[in-house]
PDB file of N, CA, C and O in Angstrom:
ATOM      1  N   MET A   1     -45.367 112.960 182.327  1.00  0.00           N
ATOM      2  CA  MET A   1     -44.849 112.874 183.664  1.00  0.00           C
ATOM      3  C   MET A   1     -44.110 111.550 183.828  1.00  0.00           C
ATOM      4  O   MET A   1     -44.514 110.543 183.246  1.00  0.00           O
ATOM      5  N   ALA A   2     -43.073 111.537 184.582  1.00  0.00           N
ATOM      6  CA  ALA A   2     -42.285 110.324 184.803  1.00  0.00           C
ATOM      7  C   ALA A   2     -42.995 109.406 185.787  1.00  0.00           C
ATOM      8  O   ALA A   2     -43.643 109.866 186.727  1.00  0.00           O
ATOM      9  N   ASP A   3     -42.866 108.121 185.562  1.00  0.00           N
ATOM     10  CA  ASP A   3     -43.469 107.131 186.438  1.00  0.00           C
ATOM     11  C   ASP A   3     -42.570 106.932 187.655  1.00  0.00           C
ATOM     12  O   ASP A   3     -41.451 106.437 187.517  1.00  0.00           O
ATOM     13  N   ASP A   4     -43.036 107.307 188.832  1.00  0.00           N
ATOM     14  CA  ASP A   4     -42.221 107.232 190.045  1.00  0.00           C
ATOM     15  C   ASP A   4     -41.993 105.803 190.525  1.00  0.00           C
ATOM     16  O   ASP A   4     -41.023 105.553 191.240  1.00  0.00           O
ATOM     17  N   SER A   5     -42.851 104.866 190.159  1.00  0.00           N
ATOM     18  CA  SER A   5     -42.692 103.494 190.618  1.00  0.00           C
ATOM     19  C   SER A   5     -41.653 102.718 189.812  1.00  0.00           C
ATOM     20  O   SER A   5     -41.292 101.605 190.193  1.00  0.00           O
ATOM     21  N   ALA A   6     -41.166 103.281 188.706  1.00  0.00           N
ATOM     22  CA  ALA A   6     -40.201 102.577 187.860  1.00  0.00           C
ATOM     23  C   ALA A   6     -38.856 102.401 188.563  1.00  0.00           C
ATOM     24  O   ALA A   6     -38.132 101.452 188.262  1.00  0.00           O
ATOM     25  N   GLY A   7     -38.509 103.279 189.480  1.00  0.00           N
ATOM     26  CA  GLY A   7     -37.231 103.198 190.165  1.00  0.00           C
ATOM     27  C   GLY A   7     -37.116 102.018 191.103  1.00  0.00           C
ATOM     28  O   GLY A   7     -36.002 101.602 191.421  1.00  0.00           O
ATOM     29  N   SER A   8     -38.219 101.468 191.556  1.00  0.00           N
ATOM     30  CA  SER A   8     -38.163 100.373 192.515  1.00  0.00           C
ATOM     31  C   SER A   8     -37.893  99.020 191.864  1.00  0.00           C
ATOM     32  O   SER A   8     -37.532  98.070 192.560  1.00  0.00           O
ATOM     33  N   GLU A   9     -38.057  98.909 190.551  1.00  0.00           N
ATOM     34  CA  GLU A   9     -37.880  97.623 189.881  1.00  0.00           C
ATOM     35  C   GLU A   9     -36.602  97.528 189.059  1.00  0.00           C
ATOM     36  O   GLU A   9     -36.134  96.423 188.786  1.00  0.00           O
ATOM     37  N   GLY A  10     -36.040  98.631 188.667  1.00  0.00           N
ATOM     38  CA  GLY A  10     -34.916  98.628 187.733  1.00  0.00           C
ATOM     39  C   GLY A  10     -33.576  98.399 188.403  1.00  0.00           C
ATOM     40  O   GLY A  10     -33.492  98.011 189.569  1.00  0.00           O
ATOM     41  N   PHE A  11     -32.547  98.648 187.641  1.00  0.00           N
ATOM     42  CA  PHE A  11     -31.167  98.494 188.086  1.00  0.00           C
ATOM     43  C   PHE A  11     -30.836  99.583 189.095  1.00  0.00           C
ATOM     44  O   PHE A  11     -31.101 100.759 188.846  1.00  0.00           O
ATOM     45  N   ASP A  12     -30.270  99.212 190.213  1.00  0.00           N
ATOM     46  CA  ASP A  12     -29.899 100.168 191.247  1.00  0.00           C
ATOM     47  C   ASP A  12     -28.381 100.305 191.277  1.00  0.00           C
ATOM     48  O   ASP A  12     -27.680  99.413 191.756  1.00  0.00           O
ATOM     49  N   ALA A  13     -27.879 101.417 190.766  1.00  0.00           N
ATOM     50  CA  ALA A  13     -26.432 101.619 190.656  1.00  0.00           C
ATOM     51  C   ALA A  13     -25.752 101.704 192.020  1.00  0.00           C
ATOM     52  O   ALA A  13     -24.565 101.397 192.131  1.00  0.00           O
ATOM     53  N   ALA A  14     -26.469 102.110 193.043  1.00  0.00           N
ATOM     54  CA  ALA A  14     -25.865 102.235 194.371  1.00  0.00           C
ATOM     55  C   ALA A  14     -25.478 100.877 194.952  1.00  0.00           C
ATOM     56  O   ALA A  14     -24.580 100.794 195.789  1.00  0.00           O
ATOM     57  N   ASP A  15     -26.148  99.820 194.516  1.00  0.00           N
ATOM     58  CA  ASP A  15     -25.849  98.486 195.029  1.00  0.00           C
ATOM     59  C   ASP A  15     -24.869  97.715 194.156  1.00  0.00           C
ATOM     60  O   ASP A  15     -24.507  96.589 194.495  1.00  0.00           O
ATOM     61  N   SER A  16     -24.437  98.286 193.053  1.00  0.00           N
ATOM     62  CA  SER A  16     -23.549  97.597 192.125  1.00  0.00           C
ATOM     63  C   SER A  16     -22.102  97.731 192.575  1.00  0.00           C
ATOM     64  O   SER A  16     -21.647  98.827 192.903  1.00  0.00           O
ATOM     65  N   ASP A  17     -21.379  96.613 192.592  1.00  0.00           N
ATOM     66  CA  ASP A  17     -19.958  96.643 192.933  1.00  0.00           C
ATOM     67  C   ASP A  17     -19.103  96.983 191.726  1.00  0.00           C
ATOM     68  O   ASP A  17     -17.951  97.385 191.889  1.00  0.00           O
ATOM     69  N   GLY A  18     -19.625  96.835 190.538  1.00  0.00           N
ATOM     70  CA  GLY A  18     -18.875  97.123 189.324  1.00  0.00           C
ATOM     71  C   GLY A  18     -18.027  95.942 188.890  1.00  0.00           C
ATOM     72  O   GLY A  18     -17.857  94.969 189.624  1.00  0.00           O
ATOM     73  N   ASP A  19     -17.507  96.051 187.694  1.00  0.00           N
ATOM     74  CA  ASP A  19     -16.646  95.011 187.133  1.00  0.00           C
ATOM     75  C   ASP A  19     -15.259  95.140 187.760  1.00  0.00           C
ATOM     76  O   ASP A  19     -14.644  96.201 187.651  1.00  0.00           O
ATOM     77  N   PRO A  20     -14.754  94.102 188.406  1.00  0.00           N
ATOM     78  CA  PRO A  20     -13.445  94.195 189.069  1.00  0.00           C
ATOM     79  C   PRO A  20     -12.307  94.561 188.119  1.00  0.00           C
ATOM     80  O   PRO A  20     -11.345  95.211 188.530  1.00  0.00           O
ATOM     81  N   ARG A  21     -12.406  94.153 186.857  1.00  0.00           N
ATOM     82  CA  ARG A  21     -11.345  94.496 185.896  1.00  0.00           C
ATOM     83  C   ARG A  21     -11.312  95.993 185.635  1.00  0.00           C
ATOM     84  O   ARG A  21     -10.238  96.583 185.517  1.00  0.00           O
ATOM     85  N   VAL A  22     -12.485  96.606 185.544  1.00  0.00           N
ATOM     86  CA  VAL A  22     -12.556  98.051 185.330  1.00  0.00           C
ATOM     87  C   VAL A  22     -12.052  98.784 186.562  1.00  0.00           C
ATOM     88  O   VAL A  22     -11.310  99.759 186.445  1.00  0.00           O
ATOM     89  N   LEU A  23     -12.445  98.326 187.732  1.00  0.00           N
ATOM     90  CA  LEU A  23     -11.981  98.956 188.966  1.00  0.00           C
ATOM     91  C   LEU A  23     -10.467  98.856 189.110  1.00  0.00           C
ATOM     92  O   LEU A  23      -9.817  99.812 189.533  1.00  0.00           O
ATOM     93  N   PHE A  24      -9.904  97.699 188.759  1.00  0.00           N
ATOM     94  CA  PHE A  24      -8.452  97.532 188.833  1.00  0.00           C
ATOM     95  C   PHE A  24      -7.748  98.448 187.831  1.00  0.00           C
ATOM     96  O   PHE A  24      -6.734  99.065 188.156  1.00  0.00           O
ATOM     97  N   ALA A  25      -8.288  98.535 186.613  1.00  0.00           N
ATOM     98  CA  ALA A  25      -7.687  99.408 185.596  1.00  0.00           C
ATOM     99  C   ALA A  25      -7.740 100.868 186.034  1.00  0.00           C
ATOM    100  O   ALA A  25      -6.769 101.605 185.863  1.00  0.00           O
ATOM    101  N   MET A  26      -8.867 101.287 186.597  1.00  0.00           N
ATOM    102  CA  MET A  26      -8.973 102.662 187.095  1.00  0.00           C
ATOM    103  C   MET A  26      -7.992 102.897 188.238  1.00  0.00           C
ATOM    104  O   MET A  26      -7.386 103.965 188.328  1.00  0.00           O
ATOM    105  N   ASN A  27      -7.835 101.914 189.101  1.00  0.00           N
ATOM    106  CA  ASN A  27      -6.891 102.019 190.210  1.00  0.00           C
ATOM    107  C   ASN A  27      -5.468 102.200 189.686  1.00  0.00           C
ATOM    108  O   ASN A  27      -4.724 103.044 190.185  1.00  0.00           O
ATOM    109  N   VAL A  28      -5.093 101.413 188.685  1.00  0.00           N
ATOM    110  CA  VAL A  28      -3.739 101.505 188.120  1.00  0.00           C
ATOM    111  C   VAL A  28      -3.521 102.864 187.466  1.00  0.00           C
ATOM    112  O   VAL A  28      -2.486 103.496 187.680  1.00  0.00           O
ATOM    113  N   VAL A  29      -4.480 103.316 186.675  1.00  0.00           N
ATOM    114  CA  VAL A  29      -4.333 104.597 185.969  1.00  0.00           C
ATOM    115  C   VAL A  29      -4.258 105.759 186.956  1.00  0.00           C
ATOM    116  O   VAL A  29      -3.368 106.603 186.856  1.00  0.00           O
ATOM    117  N   LEU A  30      -5.185 105.805 187.904  1.00  0.00           N
ATOM    118  CA  LEU A  30      -5.202 106.919 188.853  1.00  0.00           C
ATOM    119  C   LEU A  30      -4.008 106.881 189.805  1.00  0.00           C
ATOM    120  O   LEU A  30      -3.459 107.928 190.149  1.00  0.00           O
ATOM    121  N   SER A  31      -3.606 105.696 190.229  1.00  0.00           N
ATOM    122  CA  SER A  31      -2.425 105.585 191.093  1.00  0.00           C
ATOM    123  C   SER A  31      -1.162 105.996 190.347  1.00  0.00           C
ATOM    124  O   SER A  31      -0.276 106.629 190.923  1.00  0.00           O
ATOM    125  N   SER A  32      -1.076 105.638 189.070  1.00  0.00           N
ATOM    126  CA  SER A  32       0.090 106.020 188.268  1.00  0.00           C
ATOM    127  C   SER A  32       0.155 107.528 188.075  1.00  0.00           C
ATOM    128  O   SER A  32       1.228 108.125 188.166  1.00  0.00           O
ATOM    129  N   ALA A  33      -0.984 108.140 187.811  1.00  0.00           N
ATOM    130  CA  ALA A  33      -1.013 109.597 187.642  1.00  0.00           C
ATOM    131  C   ALA A  33      -0.624 110.293 188.944  1.00  0.00           C
ATOM    132  O   ALA A  33       0.166 111.236 188.935  1.00  0.00           O
ATOM    133  N   PHE A  34      -1.171 109.834 190.045  1.00  0.00           N
ATOM    134  CA  PHE A  34      -0.832 110.430 191.334  1.00  0.00           C
ATOM    135  C   PHE A  34       0.641 110.216 191.662  1.00  0.00           C
ATOM    136  O   PHE A  34       1.306 111.124 192.160  1.00  0.00           O
ATOM    137  N   ALA A  35       1.150 109.021 191.385  1.00  0.00           N
ATOM    138  CA  ALA A  35       2.565 108.733 191.639  1.00  0.00           C
ATOM    139  C   ALA A  35       3.460 109.634 190.800  1.00  0.00           C
ATOM    140  O   ALA A  35       4.485 110.114 191.285  1.00  0.00           O
ATOM    141  N   ALA A  36       3.084 109.869 189.547  1.00  0.00           N
ATOM    142  CA  ALA A  36       3.883 110.746 188.684  1.00  0.00           C
ATOM    143  C   ALA A  36       3.923 112.163 189.239  1.00  0.00           C
ATOM    144  O   ALA A  36       4.970 112.808 189.213  1.00  0.00           O
ATOM    145  N   VAL A  37       2.797 112.650 189.738  1.00  0.00           N
ATOM    146  CA  VAL A  37       2.760 113.999 190.314  1.00  0.00           C
ATOM    147  C   VAL A  37       3.606 114.066 191.581  1.00  0.00           C
ATOM    148  O   VAL A  37       4.345 115.030 191.780  1.00  0.00           O
ATOM    149  N   VAL A  38       3.507 113.057 192.433  1.00  0.00           N
ATOM    150  CA  VAL A  38       4.280 113.048 193.680  1.00  0.00           C
ATOM    151  C   VAL A  38       5.774 112.972 193.387  1.00  0.00           C
ATOM    152  O   VAL A  38       6.559 113.713 193.979  1.00  0.00           O
ATOM    153  N   VAL A  39       6.172 112.088 192.484  1.00  0.00           N
ATOM    154  CA  VAL A  39       7.599 111.957 192.160  1.00  0.00           C
ATOM    155  C   VAL A  39       8.100 113.221 191.473  1.00  0.00           C
ATOM    156  O   VAL A  39       9.234 113.640 191.704  1.00  0.00           O
ATOM    157  N   TRP A  40       7.266 113.836 190.627  1.00  0.00           N
ATOM    158  CA  TRP A  40       7.670 115.105 190.007  1.00  0.00           C
ATOM    159  C   TRP A  40       7.898 116.162 191.089  1.00  0.00           C
ATOM    160  O   TRP A  40       8.872 116.913 191.028  1.00  0.00           O
ATOM    161  N   GLY A  41       6.999 116.223 192.082  1.00  0.00           N
ATOM    162  CA  GLY A  41       7.163 117.179 193.174  1.00  0.00           C
ATOM    163  C   GLY A  41       8.428 116.916 193.979  1.00  0.00           C
ATOM    164  O   GLY A  41       9.141 117.848 194.350  1.00  0.00           O
ATOM    165  N   LEU A  42       8.703 115.647 194.248  1.00  0.00           N
ATOM    166  CA  LEU A  42       9.936 115.314 194.965  1.00  0.00           C
ATOM    167  C   LEU A  42      11.167 115.654 194.135  1.00  0.00           C
ATOM    168  O   LEU A  42      12.189 116.077 194.674  1.00  0.00           O
ATOM    169  N   SER A  43      11.065 115.469 192.823  1.00  0.00           N
ATOM    170  CA  SER A  43      12.165 115.830 191.934  1.00  0.00           C
ATOM    171  C   SER A  43      12.364 117.345 191.912  1.00  0.00           C
ATOM    172  O   SER A  43      13.494 117.832 191.892  1.00  0.00           O
ATOM    173  N   PHE A  44      11.270 118.072 191.917  1.00  0.00           N
ATOM    174  CA  PHE A  44      11.332 119.533 191.927  1.00  0.00           C
ATOM    175  C   PHE A  44      12.013 120.043 193.194  1.00  0.00           C
ATOM    176  O   PHE A  44      12.732 121.042 193.166  1.00  0.00           O
ATOM    177  N   LEU A  45      11.777 119.347 194.303  1.00  0.00           N
ATOM    178  CA  LEU A  45      12.404 119.720 195.571  1.00  0.00           C
ATOM    179  C   LEU A  45      13.820 119.168 195.723  1.00  0.00           C
ATOM    180  O   LEU A  45      14.523 119.505 196.675  1.00  0.00           O
ATOM    181  N   GLY A  46      14.235 118.321 194.782  1.00  0.00           N
ATOM    182  CA  GLY A  46      15.572 117.757 194.828  1.00  0.00           C
ATOM    183  C   GLY A  46      15.704 116.560 195.757  1.00  0.00           C
ATOM    184  O   GLY A  46      16.815 116.202 196.150  1.00  0.00           O
ATOM    185  N   ILE A  47      14.594 115.942 196.112  1.00  0.00           N
ATOM    186  CA  ILE A  47      14.617 114.814 197.043  1.00  0.00           C
ATOM    187  C   ILE A  47      14.792 113.491 196.318  1.00  0.00           C
ATOM    188  O   ILE A  47      15.497 112.606 196.804  1.00  0.00           O
ATOM    189  N   ALA A  48      14.157 113.347 195.156  1.00  0.00           N
ATOM    190  CA  ALA A  48      14.229 112.094 194.395  1.00  0.00           C
ATOM    191  C   ALA A  48      14.291 112.422 192.912  1.00  0.00           C
ATOM    192  O   ALA A  48      13.835 113.480 192.478  1.00  0.00           O
ATOM    193  N   ALA A  49      14.854 111.513 192.149  1.00  0.00           N
ATOM    194  CA  ALA A  49      14.930 111.699 190.699  1.00  0.00           C
ATOM    195  C   ALA A  49      13.604 111.309 190.060  1.00  0.00           C
ATOM    196  O   ALA A  49      12.957 110.347 190.473  1.00  0.00           O
ATOM    197  N   PHE A  50      13.212 112.076 189.043  1.00  0.00           N
ATOM    198  CA  PHE A  50      11.999 111.749 188.299  1.00  0.00           C
ATOM    199  C   PHE A  50      12.365 110.704 187.255  1.00  0.00           C
ATOM    200  O   PHE A  50      12.901 111.030 186.196  1.00  0.00           O
ATOM    201  N   SER A  51      12.068 109.439 187.565  1.00  0.00           N
ATOM    202  CA  SER A  51      12.387 108.347 186.648  1.00  0.00           C
ATOM    203  C   SER A  51      11.221 107.373 186.594  1.00  0.00           C
ATOM    204  O   SER A  51      10.354 107.357 187.468  1.00  0.00           O
ATOM    205  N   PHE A  52      11.224 106.566 185.547  1.00  0.00           N
ATOM    206  CA  PHE A  52      10.166 105.570 185.378  1.00  0.00           C
ATOM    207  C   PHE A  52      10.136 104.598 186.549  1.00  0.00           C
ATOM    208  O   PHE A  52       9.065 104.211 187.016  1.00  0.00           O
ATOM    209  N   VAL A  53      11.309 104.209 187.019  1.00  0.00           N
ATOM    210  CA  VAL A  53      11.389 103.244 188.129  1.00  0.00           C
ATOM    211  C   VAL A  53      10.756 103.826 189.392  1.00  0.00           C
ATOM    212  O   VAL A  53      10.008 103.133 190.081  1.00  0.00           O
ATOM    213  N   ASN A  54      11.045 105.078 189.698  1.00  0.00           N
ATOM    214  CA  ASN A  54      10.469 105.698 190.892  1.00  0.00           C
ATOM    215  C   ASN A  54       8.951 105.827 190.784  1.00  0.00           C
ATOM    216  O   ASN A  54       8.229 105.554 191.742  1.00  0.00           O
ATOM    217  N   VAL A  55       8.474 106.243 189.616  1.00  0.00           N
ATOM    218  CA  VAL A  55       7.028 106.384 189.416  1.00  0.00           C
ATOM    219  C   VAL A  55       6.353 105.015 189.488  1.00  0.00           C
ATOM    220  O   VAL A  55       5.318 104.870 190.138  1.00  0.00           O
ATOM    221  N   ALA A  56       6.930 104.014 188.827  1.00  0.00           N
ATOM    222  CA  ALA A  56       6.334 102.676 188.820  1.00  0.00           C
ATOM    223  C   ALA A  56       6.334 102.060 190.217  1.00  0.00           C
ATOM    224  O   ALA A  56       5.378 101.383 190.593  1.00  0.00           O
ATOM    225  N   THR A  57       7.388 102.287 190.982  1.00  0.00           N
ATOM    226  CA  THR A  57       7.458 101.746 192.341  1.00  0.00           C
ATOM    227  C   THR A  57       6.390 102.369 193.227  1.00  0.00           C
ATOM    228  O   THR A  57       5.684 101.662 193.946  1.00  0.00           O
ATOM    229  N   LEU A  58       6.271 103.682 193.178  1.00  0.00           N
ATOM    230  CA  LEU A  58       5.256 104.349 193.988  1.00  0.00           C
ATOM    231  C   LEU A  58       3.855 103.962 193.528  1.00  0.00           C
ATOM    232  O   LEU A  58       2.964 103.771 194.356  1.00  0.00           O
ATOM    233  N   ALA A  59       3.650 103.847 192.224  1.00  0.00           N
ATOM    234  CA  ALA A  59       2.338 103.440 191.708  1.00  0.00           C
ATOM    235  C   ALA A  59       1.980 102.035 192.185  1.00  0.00           C
ATOM    236  O   ALA A  59       0.839 101.785 192.575  1.00  0.00           O
ATOM    237  N   ALA A  60       2.940 101.124 192.156  1.00  0.00           N
ATOM    238  CA  ALA A  60       2.685  99.757 192.625  1.00  0.00           C
ATOM    239  C   ALA A  60       2.346  99.747 194.114  1.00  0.00           C
ATOM    240  O   ALA A  60       1.459  99.010 194.545  1.00  0.00           O
ATOM    241  N   LEU A  61       3.039 100.554 194.889  1.00  0.00           N
ATOM    242  CA  LEU A  61       2.736 100.641 196.319  1.00  0.00           C
ATOM    243  C   LEU A  61       1.340 101.213 196.557  1.00  0.00           C
ATOM    244  O   LEU A  61       0.617 100.751 197.440  1.00  0.00           O
ATOM    245  N   LEU A  62       0.966 102.217 195.771  1.00  0.00           N
ATOM    246  CA  LEU A  62      -0.365 102.805 195.910  1.00  0.00           C
ATOM    247  C   LEU A  62      -1.464 101.827 195.503  1.00  0.00           C
ATOM    248  O   LEU A  62      -2.498 101.741 196.165  1.00  0.00           O
ATOM    249  N   VAL A  63      -1.239 101.092 194.415  1.00  0.00           N
ATOM    250  CA  VAL A  63      -2.222 100.091 193.978  1.00  0.00           C
ATOM    251  C   VAL A  63      -2.396  99.037 195.063  1.00  0.00           C
ATOM    252  O   VAL A  63      -3.522  98.655 195.384  1.00  0.00           O
ATOM    253  N   ALA A  64      -1.297  98.568 195.626  1.00  0.00           N
ATOM    254  CA  ALA A  64      -1.371  97.555 196.685  1.00  0.00           C
ATOM    255  C   ALA A  64      -2.073  98.104 197.923  1.00  0.00           C
ATOM    256  O   ALA A  64      -2.887  97.413 198.536  1.00  0.00           O
ATOM    257  N   ALA A  65      -1.762  99.333 198.287  1.00  0.00           N
ATOM    258  CA  ALA A  65      -2.382  99.931 199.473  1.00  0.00           C
ATOM    259  C   ALA A  65      -3.884 100.111 199.281  1.00  0.00           C
ATOM    260  O   ALA A  65      -4.660  99.798 200.184  1.00  0.00           O
ATOM    261  N   THR A  66      -4.304 100.608 198.127  1.00  0.00           N
ATOM    262  CA  THR A  66      -5.737 100.789 197.902  1.00  0.00           C
ATOM    263  C   THR A  66      -6.454  99.449 197.803  1.00  0.00           C
ATOM    264  O   THR A  66      -7.607  99.331 198.217  1.00  0.00           O
ATOM    265  N   TYR A  67      -5.788  98.449 197.263  1.00  0.00           N
ATOM    266  CA  TYR A  67      -6.386  97.108 197.207  1.00  0.00           C
ATOM    267  C   TYR A  67      -6.611  96.562 198.616  1.00  0.00           C
ATOM    268  O   TYR A  67      -7.673  96.016 198.914  1.00  0.00           O
ATOM    269  N   LEU A  68      -5.608  96.713 199.477  1.00  0.00           N
ATOM    270  CA  LEU A  68      -5.727  96.205 200.842  1.00  0.00           C
ATOM    271  C   LEU A  68      -6.768  96.977 201.650  1.00  0.00           C
ATOM    272  O   LEU A  68      -7.487  96.391 202.459  1.00  0.00           O
ATOM    273  N   VAL A  69      -6.848  98.277 201.435  1.00  0.00           N
ATOM    274  CA  VAL A  69      -7.800  99.093 202.182  1.00  0.00           C
ATOM    275  C   VAL A  69      -9.236  98.787 201.767  1.00  0.00           C
ATOM    276  O   VAL A  69     -10.136  98.801 202.607  1.00  0.00           O
ATOM    277  N   THR A  70      -9.458  98.512 200.492  1.00  0.00           N
ATOM    278  CA  THR A  70     -10.823  98.280 200.012  1.00  0.00           C
ATOM    279  C   THR A  70     -11.276  96.839 200.170  1.00  0.00           C
ATOM    280  O   THR A  70     -12.446  96.552 199.917  1.00  0.00           O
ATOM    281  N   ARG A  71     -10.433  95.945 200.564  1.00  0.00           N
ATOM    282  CA  ARG A  71     -10.836  94.545 200.766  1.00  0.00           C
ATOM    283  C   ARG A  71     -11.611  94.406 202.013  1.00  0.00           C
ATOM    284  O   ARG A  71     -12.039  93.303 202.354  1.00  0.00           O
TER     285      ARG A  71
END
């Protein structure tokens, strides 16, 4: 049987903020993926060209926005 009192002394993941470098890297990767999908959709509709500059610009804006919102 598992010891129920062990949870009160160990590491509590709910209280961990995480490594800021990992969080920033995840933010960049996920924002870039989302930006690529959005720019691809805009390109499909003929609104914007699907280019590295457009994806990078939107990704940078998303990274900045999520950084400001989570501060």
